[in-house]
C-alpha positions as CSV (number, residue, x, y, z in Angstrom):
1,X,-53.2,-32.8,84.4
2,X,-51.1,-35.7,85.7
3,X,-54.1,-37.0,87.7
4,X,-56.3,-36.9,84.6
5,X,-53.7,-39.0,82.7
6,X,-53.4,-41.4,85.6
7,X,-57.1,-41.9,85.8
8,X,-57.6,-42.2,82.0
9,X,-54.9,-44.7,81.2
10,X,-53.9,-48.1,82.5
11,X,-50.4,-48.5,83.9
12,X,-49.4,-50.5,80.8
13,X,-50.6,-47.7,78.5
14,X,-48.7,-45.2,80.6
15,X,-45.6,-47.3,80.2
16,X,-45.9,-47.6,76.5
17,X,-46.7,-43.9,76.1
18,X,-43.4,-43.1,77.9
19,X,-41.3,-44.3,74.9
20,X,-42.5,-41.6,72.4
21,X,-42.3,-39.0,75.1
22,X,-38.7,-40.0,75.8
23,X,-37.8,-39.9,72.1
24,X,-39.4,-36.4,71.8
25,X,-37.4,-35.2,74.8
26,X,-34.2,-36.6,73.2
27,X,-35.2,-34.9,69.9
28,X,-35.3,-31.6,71.7
29,X,-31.6,-32.3,72.7
30,X,-32.3,-33.0,76.3
31,X,-29.5,-35.4,77.5
32,X,-30.5,-39.0,77.6
33,X,-29.9,-39.4,81.3
34,X,-32.0,-36.3,82.2
35,X,-34.8,-37.5,79.8
36,X,-34.9,-41.0,81.3
37,X,-34.8,-39.6,84.8
38,X,-37.7,-37.2,84.2
39,X,-39.9,-39.7,82.4
40,X,-39.1,-42.4,85.0
41,X,-40.1,-40.2,88.0
42,X,-43.2,-38.8,86.3
43,X,-44.2,-42.2,85.1
44,X,-43.8,-43.7,88.6
45,X,-46.0,-40.9,90.0
46,X,-48.7,-41.6,87.4
47,X,-48.7,-45.4,88.1
48,X,-48.5,-45.2,91.9
49,X,-50.8,-42.2,92.2
50,X,-48.7,-40.5,94.9
51,X,-45.1,-39.4,95.7
52,X,-44.2,-42.1,98.1
53,X,-42.7,-44.5,95.6
54,X,-40.8,-41.6,94.0
55,X,-39.4,-40.6,97.3
56,X,-38.3,-44.1,98.0
57,X,-36.6,-44.4,94.7
58,X,-34.7,-41.2,95.1
59,X,-33.5,-42.2,98.5
60,X,-32.4,-45.7,97.6
61,X,-31.5,-45.8,93.9
62,X,-28.4,-43.6,93.9
63,X,-26.7,-45.6,96.7
64,X,-28.0,-49.0,95.7
65,X,-27.0,-48.5,92.0
66,X,-23.7,-46.6,92.2
67,X,-22.2,-48.7,95.0
68,X,-22.4,-51.8,92.7
69,X,-18.8,-53.1,92.8
70,X,-19.1,-54.3,89.1
71,X,-19.3,-50.6,88.0
72,X,-15.7,-49.9,89.1
73,X,-14.6,-51.8,86.0
74,X,-15.9,-48.9,83.8
75,X,-13.6,-46.1,84.9
76,X,-10.6,-48.5,85.0
77,X,-11.1,-49.6,81.4
78,X,-11.7,-45.9,80.4
79,X,-8.4,-44.9,82.1
80,X,-6.7,-47.8,80.4
81,X,-7.9,-46.5,77.1
82,X,-6.5,-43.0,77.9
83,X,-3.1,-44.3,78.8
84,X,-3.0,-46.6,75.8
85,X,-3.8,-43.7,73.5
86,X,-1.0,-41.5,75.0
87,X,1.5,-44.4,75.0
88,X,1.7,-44.5,71.2
89,X,0.5,-48.1,71.0
90,X,-1.7,-47.3,68.0
91,X,1.3,-46.1,66.0
92,X,3.3,-49.3,66.7
93,X,0.4,-51.5,65.9
94,X,-0.2,-49.7,62.6
95,X,3.4,-49.9,61.6
96,X,3.5,-53.6,62.3
97,X,0.3,-54.3,60.4
98,X,1.6,-52.2,57.5
99,X,4.9,-54.1,57.4
100,X,3.0,-57.4,56.9
101,X,0.0,-56.3,54.8
102,X,1.0,-53.1,53.0
103,X,2.3,-54.8,49.9
104,X,-1.2,-56.3,49.1
105,X,-3.9,-54.5,47.2
106,X,-5.7,-52.4,49.8
107,X,-3.1,-53.6,52.3
108,X,-2.7,-50.3,54.1
109,X,-6.5,-50.1,54.8
110,X,-6.3,-53.7,56.0
111,X,-3.4,-52.7,58.2
112,X,-5.5,-49.9,59.7
113,X,-8.3,-52.4,60.5
114,X,-5.9,-55.0,62.0
115,X,-4.2,-52.3,64.1
116,X,-7.7,-51.1,65.3
117,X,-8.4,-54.7,66.4
118,X,-5.1,-54.8,68.3
119,X,-5.7,-51.4,69.9
120,X,-9.3,-52.5,70.8
121,X,-7.7,-55.2,72.9
122,X,-6.3,-52.6,75.2
123,X,-8.9,-49.9,74.8
124,X,-12.5,-50.8,75.1
125,X,-13.9,-47.7,73.3
126,X,-15.0,-47.4,69.7
127,X,-14.6,-43.6,69.5
128,X,-11.1,-43.7,71.2
129,X,-10.0,-46.4,68.8
130,X,-11.3,-44.5,65.7
131,X,-9.7,-41.2,66.7
132,X,-6.4,-42.7,67.7
133,X,-6.1,-44.8,64.6
134,X,-7.3,-42.0,62.4
135,X,-4.5,-39.7,63.6
136,X,-1.9,-42.4,62.8
137,X,-3.3,-44.0,59.6
138,X,-5.1,-41.2,57.7
139,X,-1.9,-39.4,56.6
140,X,-0.3,-42.7,55.5
141,X,-3.4,-43.6,53.5
142,X,-3.5,-40.2,51.9
143,X,0.2,-40.4,50.9
144,X,-0.4,-43.9,49.4
145,X,-3.1,-42.5,47.1
146,X,-6.1,-44.3,48.7
147,X,-9.5,-43.0,47.9
148,X,-11.2,-40.8,50.5
149,X,-14.2,-43.2,50.7
150,X,-12.1,-46.3,51.3
151,X,-9.7,-44.7,53.8
152,X,-12.4,-43.0,56.0
153,X,-14.8,-45.9,55.7
154,X,-12.2,-48.5,56.7
155,X,-11.0,-46.4,59.7
156,X,-14.6,-45.8,60.9
157,X,-15.4,-49.5,60.6
158,X,-12.1,-50.4,62.3
159,X,-13.0,-48.2,65.2
160,X,-16.0,-50.4,66.0
161,X,-13.5,-53.1,66.8
162,X,-12.7,-51.1,69.9
163,X,-15.6,-52.6,71.7
164,X,-16.2,-55.8,69.6
165,X,-12.7,-57.1,70.7
166,X,-12.8,-57.5,74.5
167,X,-12.5,-55.7,76.9
168,X,-15.6,-53.7,76.1
169,X,-17.3,-51.0,78.2
170,X,-20.6,-51.5,76.4
171,X,-20.5,-55.3,77.3
172,X,-19.9,-54.4,80.9
173,X,-23.1,-52.2,80.9
174,X,-25.0,-55.0,79.1
175,X,-23.9,-57.5,81.8
176,X,-25.1,-55.2,84.6
177,X,-28.4,-54.5,83.0
178,X,-29.1,-58.1,81.9
179,X,-27.5,-59.6,85.1
180,X,-25.1,-61.7,83.0
181,X,-21.6,-62.8,83.8
182,X,-19.0,-60.3,82.5
183,X,-16.3,-63.0,82.1
184,X,-18.5,-65.1,79.9
185,X,-19.5,-62.1,77.8
186,X,-15.9,-61.2,77.2
187,X,-15.1,-64.8,76.3
188,X,-18.0,-65.0,73.9
189,X,-17.0,-61.7,72.2
190,X,-13.6,-62.8,71.1
191,X,-14.4,-65.0,68.1
192,X,-17.1,-62.7,66.8
193,X,-14.6,-59.8,67.2
194,X,-12.0,-61.6,65.2
195,X,-14.6,-62.5,62.5
196,X,-15.5,-58.8,62.3
197,X,-11.8,-57.9,61.7
198,X,-11.4,-60.6,59.0
199,X,-14.7,-59.6,57.4
200,X,-13.6,-55.9,57.2
201,X,-10.3,-57.0,55.6
202,X,-12.2,-59.1,53.1
203,X,-14.4,-56.1,52.3
204,X,-11.4,-54.0,51.6
205,X,-10.0,-56.8,49.2
206,X,-13.4,-56.9,47.4
207,X,-13.8,-53.2,47.3
208,X,-10.3,-52.5,45.8
209,X,-11.0,-55.1,43.0
210,X,-14.4,-53.6,42.2
211,X,-13.1,-50.0,42.3
212,X,-9.7,-50.0,40.6
213,X,-7.3,-47.4,41.9
214,X,-9.0,-47.0,45.3
215,X,-6.3,-48.8,47.2
216,X,-2.7,-49.1,46.0
217,X,-0.1,-51.5,47.2
218,X,3.2,-50.5,48.8
219,X,6.7,-52.1,48.1
220,X,7.1,-55.4,49.9
221,X,9.2,-55.0,53.1
222,X,12.1,-57.4,53.9
223,X,11.2,-60.0,56.5
224,X,13.8,-58.5,58.9
225,X,12.0,-55.2,58.9
226,X,8.7,-57.0,59.3
227,X,9.8,-58.9,62.4
228,X,11.3,-55.8,64.0
229,X,8.0,-54.0,63.5
230,X,6.2,-57.0,65.0
231,X,8.5,-57.0,68.0
232,X,7.7,-53.4,68.7
233,X,4.1,-54.3,69.6
234,X,5.1,-56.6,72.5
235,X,3.6,-54.3,75.1
236,X,0.1,-54.7,73.6
237,X,0.5,-58.5,73.5
238,X,1.7,-58.6,77.1
239,X,-1.1,-56.3,78.3
240,X,-3.8,-58.2,76.4
241,X,-2.5,-61.5,77.6
242,X,-2.5,-60.3,81.2
243,X,-6.0,-58.7,81.1
244,X,-8.0,-61.1,78.9
245,X,-5.9,-64.2,79.6
246,X,-6.2,-63.5,83.3
247,X,-10.0,-63.2,83.0
248,X,-10.4,-66.3,80.8
249,X,-8.2,-68.5,83.1
250,X,-9.8,-67.2,86.3
251,X,-6.5,-65.7,87.5
252,X,-8.2,-62.2,87.8
253,X,-11.7,-60.9,88.2
254,X,-12.6,-58.5,85.5
255,X,-12.1,-55.6,87.9
256,X,-8.7,-56.8,89.0
257,X,-7.8,-57.4,85.3
258,X,-8.8,-53.8,84.4
259,X,-6.6,-52.5,87.2
260,X,-3.7,-54.6,85.8
261,X,-4.4,-53.2,82.4
262,X,-4.3,-49.6,83.7
263,X,-0.9,-50.3,85.4
264,X,0.5,-51.9,82.3
265,X,-0.6,-49.2,79.9
266,X,0.7,-46.5,82.3
267,X,4.1,-48.2,82.5
268,X,4.3,-48.3,78.7
269,X,3.3,-44.7,78.4
270,X,5.8,-43.6,81.1
271,X,8.6,-45.6,79.4
272,X,8.0,-43.7,76.2
273,X,8.0,-40.4,78.1
274,X,4.4,-39.8,77.0
275,X,2.9,-39.6,80.5
276,X,4.0,-36.6,82.5
277,X,1.9,-35.1,85.3
278,X,-0.2,-32.8,83.1
279,X,-1.0,-35.8,80.8
280,X,-2.0,-37.9,83.9
281,X,-4.2,-35.1,85.1
282,X,-5.9,-34.8,81.7
283,X,-6.4,-38.5,81.5
284,X,-8.0,-38.7,85.0
285,X,-10.3,-35.7,84.3
286,X,-11.4,-37.3,80.9
287,X,-12.0,-40.6,82.6
288,X,-14.0,-38.9,85.4
289,X,-16.1,-36.9,83.0
290,X,-17.0,-40.0,80.9
291,X,-17.5,-42.2,84.0
292,X,-19.8,-39.6,85.5
293,X,-21.9,-39.5,82.3
294,X,-22.2,-43.3,82.2
295,X,-23.0,-43.5,85.9
296,X,-25.7,-40.9,85.6
297,X,-27.2,-42.7,82.7
298,X,-27.1,-46.0,84.7
299,X,-28.9,-44.3,87.6
300,X,-31.5,-42.7,85.3
301,X,-32.0,-46.0,83.5
302,X,-32.6,-47.6,86.9
303,X,-35.4,-45.1,87.7
304,X,-36.9,-45.5,84.2
305,X,-36.7,-49.3,84.2
306,X,-38.3,-49.4,87.7
307,X,-41.2,-47.4,86.4
308,X,-41.6,-49.7,83.4
309,X,-41.5,-52.7,85.7
310,X,-44.2,-51.2,88.0
311,X,-46.3,-50.5,84.9
312,X,-45.9,-54.2,83.9
313,X,-44.4,-53.3,80.5
314,X,-41.7,-56.0,80.3
315,X,-44.0,-58.7,81.7
316,X,-46.9,-57.8,79.4
317,X,-44.8,-57.6,76.3
318,X,-43.1,-60.9,77.1
319,X,-46.5,-62.5,77.5
320,X,-47.7,-61.0,74.2
321,X,-44.7,-62.3,72.3
322,X,-44.8,-65.7,73.9
323,X,-48.5,-66.1,73.1
324,X,-48.1,-64.9,69.5
325,X,-47.7,-67.3,66.6
326,X,-44.3,-65.8,65.6
327,X,-41.3,-68.1,65.7
328,X,-38.5,-67.2,68.2
329,X,-36.2,-66.5,65.2
330,X,-38.7,-64.0,63.8
331,X,-38.8,-62.2,67.1
332,X,-35.0,-62.2,67.4
333,X,-34.5,-60.9,63.8
334,X,-37.2,-58.2,64.5
335,X,-35.3,-57.0,67.6
336,X,-31.9,-56.9,65.7
337,X,-33.4,-55.0,62.8
338,X,-34.8,-52.5,65.3
339,X,-31.3,-52.0,66.7
340,X,-30.0,-51.3,63.3
341,X,-32.7,-48.8,62.6
342,X,-32.3,-47.1,66.0
343,X,-28.6,-47.0,65.5
344,X,-29.0,-44.5,62.7
345,X,-30.2,-41.9,65.2
346,X,-29.0,-43.1,68.6
347,X,-25.7,-44.2,70.1
348,X,-25.1,-47.7,71.3
349,X,-25.2,-47.1,75.0
350,X,-28.5,-45.2,74.7
351,X,-30.0,-48.1,72.8
352,X,-28.8,-50.7,75.3
353,X,-30.1,-48.7,78.3
354,X,-33.5,-48.3,76.6
355,X,-34.1,-51.8,75.2
356,X,-32.2,-54.4,77.2
357,X,-34.5,-54.3,80.2
358,X,-37.5,-54.9,77.8
359,X,-35.9,-57.4,75.3
360,X,-33.9,-59.7,77.6
361,X,-36.9,-61.0,79.6
362,X,-38.5,-61.8,76.3
363,X,-35.6,-63.4,74.5
364,X,-34.5,-65.6,77.4
365,X,-37.9,-67.3,77.5
366,X,-37.7,-68.4,73.8
367,X,-36.3,-71.6,72.5
368,X,-33.4,-71.3,70.1
369,X,-32.0,-74.8,70.5
370,X,-29.3,-73.9,72.9
371,X,-29.3,-74.1,76.7
372,X,-31.4,-71.3,78.3
373,X,-28.4,-70.1,80.3
374,X,-26.5,-69.3,77.1
375,X,-29.3,-67.3,75.4
376,X,-28.6,-64.1,77.3
377,X,-24.9,-64.2,76.5
378,X,-25.5,-65.0,72.8
379,X,-28.1,-62.3,72.6
380,X,-25.7,-59.8,74.2
381,X,-23.1,-60.3,71.5
382,X,-25.7,-60.0,68.8
383,X,-27.0,-56.8,70.4
384,X,-23.5,-55.4,70.6
385,X,-22.8,-56.0,67.0
386,X,-26.2,-54.7,65.8
387,X,-25.9,-51.6,67.9
388,X,-22.3,-50.9,66.6
389,X,-23.6,-50.8,63.1
390,X,-25.1,-47.5,64.1
391,X,-21.6,-46.1,64.6
392,X,-20.9,-46.4,60.8
393,X,-24.5,-45.9,59.5
394,X,-25.6,-42.5,58.1
395,X,-26.9,-40.0,59.1
396,X,-25.7,-40.2,62.8
397,X,-22.7,-42.5,62.7
398,X,-20.4,-41.1,65.4
399,X,-17.3,-42.9,64.0
400,X,-18.0,-41.4,60.6
401,X,-18.0,-37.9,62.0
402,X,-14.8,-38.5,64.1
403,X,-12.9,-39.8,61.1
404,X,-14.3,-37.2,58.7
405,X,-13.4,-34.4,61.0
406,X,-9.7,-35.5,60.7
407,X,-9.9,-35.8,56.9
408,X,-10.2,-32.1,55.9
409,X,-10.2,-32.7,52.2
410,X,-12.9,-35.5,52.2
411,X,-16.6,-34.7,52.2
412,X,-19.0,-36.4,54.6
413,X,-20.9,-37.7,51.6
414,X,-17.8,-39.6,50.5
415,X,-17.3,-41.0,54.0
416,X,-20.9,-42.2,54.0
417,X,-20.4,-43.9,50.7
418,X,-17.2,-45.6,52.0
419,X,-19.0,-47.0,55.1
420,X,-21.7,-48.9,53.2
421,X,-19.6,-51.9,52.2
422,X,-18.6,-52.4,55.8
423,X,-22.2,-52.1,57.0
424,X,-23.0,-55.0,54.5
425,X,-20.1,-57.0,56.0
426,X,-21.6,-56.4,59.5
427,X,-25.0,-57.7,58.3
428,X,-23.5,-60.8,56.8
429,X,-21.6,-61.5,60.0
430,X,-24.6,-61.0,62.2
431,X,-26.7,-63.4,60.0
432,X,-24.0,-66.1,60.4
433,X,-23.9,-65.7,64.2
434,X,-27.7,-65.8,64.3
435,X,-27.8,-69.0,62.2
436,X,-24.9,-70.7,64.1
437,X,-25.0,-69.7,67.9
438,X,-22.3,-72.2,68.6
439,X,-19.7,-69.9,66.9
440,X,-20.4,-67.4,69.7
441,X,-20.6,-69.9,72.5
442,X,-17.7,-72.3,71.7
443,X,-15.1,-70.6,73.9
444,X,-17.6,-70.1,76.7
445,X,-18.4,-73.8,76.7
446,X,-14.7,-74.6,76.6
447,X,-13.6,-72.3,79.5
448,X,-16.7,-72.7,81.6
């Protein structure tokens, strides 16, 4: 059967056929890593016509891929997230943001978004940010009389700031796949991440004015209480400054900075007596499980992408797009729209693993009026933001399910409805960053 397919189709046709086959396997609930591994190996056999290339891949890929030093940053950032969650940093951030914003209309929802951005600065995971902030903020929003749609929608959207504000595990994966500089990607992500936070806050302000009674204001707190609440978040400020400041100034490599972040969050958690041996063991096991999953996906993606390369899929598609009469901007917008559509049924890591090896060779050969060396970094930020829309887009928005599972008295339909204004905010922000690449690249040009 395989020999018949190999003889009947060209390598490029086999490569293109692999995508629907892969989606079918995922639709049958086969894990993404296993699906890519199977399709990659079978596809390699069909293209090569024998087992020798498959044997070579199996012998060299595991060692060559998983001994990449850059990958060590992933478990470190994941462990940093575990310690930060257990150290109660989310609660301190929310209380500080509430003290300064709670008296405004919709201020408590804005506080949850601001706290999510702060927590994202020491976390690097959207789901961890959403779940941690949900536990802290949902009871407060409910007691203040916020509507279920606004409270769950704001927390789900705020969770995406976990990887939009550097450090970001997803950006690390993109950097490895696209062979881009991690430091420059983290630097480029900072301004778009801040714009995301401000955009979400503006969305809350507009929503509460269009839907009266959805977000009440709290009594204004005295400035003394405000500053005391602000002082309580000093550990987050110190850790963020050490980690991200160290990366930006060149004092640390990203891996060393991640190790510093782990040590800092561990010290904070220990000082608050939230990190005993059972908690450390649980954090290490959780980090190991998640890291193992990501590493297996990276390995499987390497096998799958090697097959696509041998089938000349990226090269052929790049030539087709370059020879077409479409403008570079139309190609870029088409790719970003595809990310938004795929995000309704796939998670961000899966999309990045499947598409980046195909899209980056195409996009980096197009002229967008900026230096070619900057295109891959700019595109990475756009990909990250487009992919993250999927976390708050029905029907498979993981952040929506995480938050809704905590809100026992709020229907998933109401949570879906509450997420839509924030999706609109995401689309507006991406359009601005597409139209003005210099917004994304200004810090990179300054530091580098």
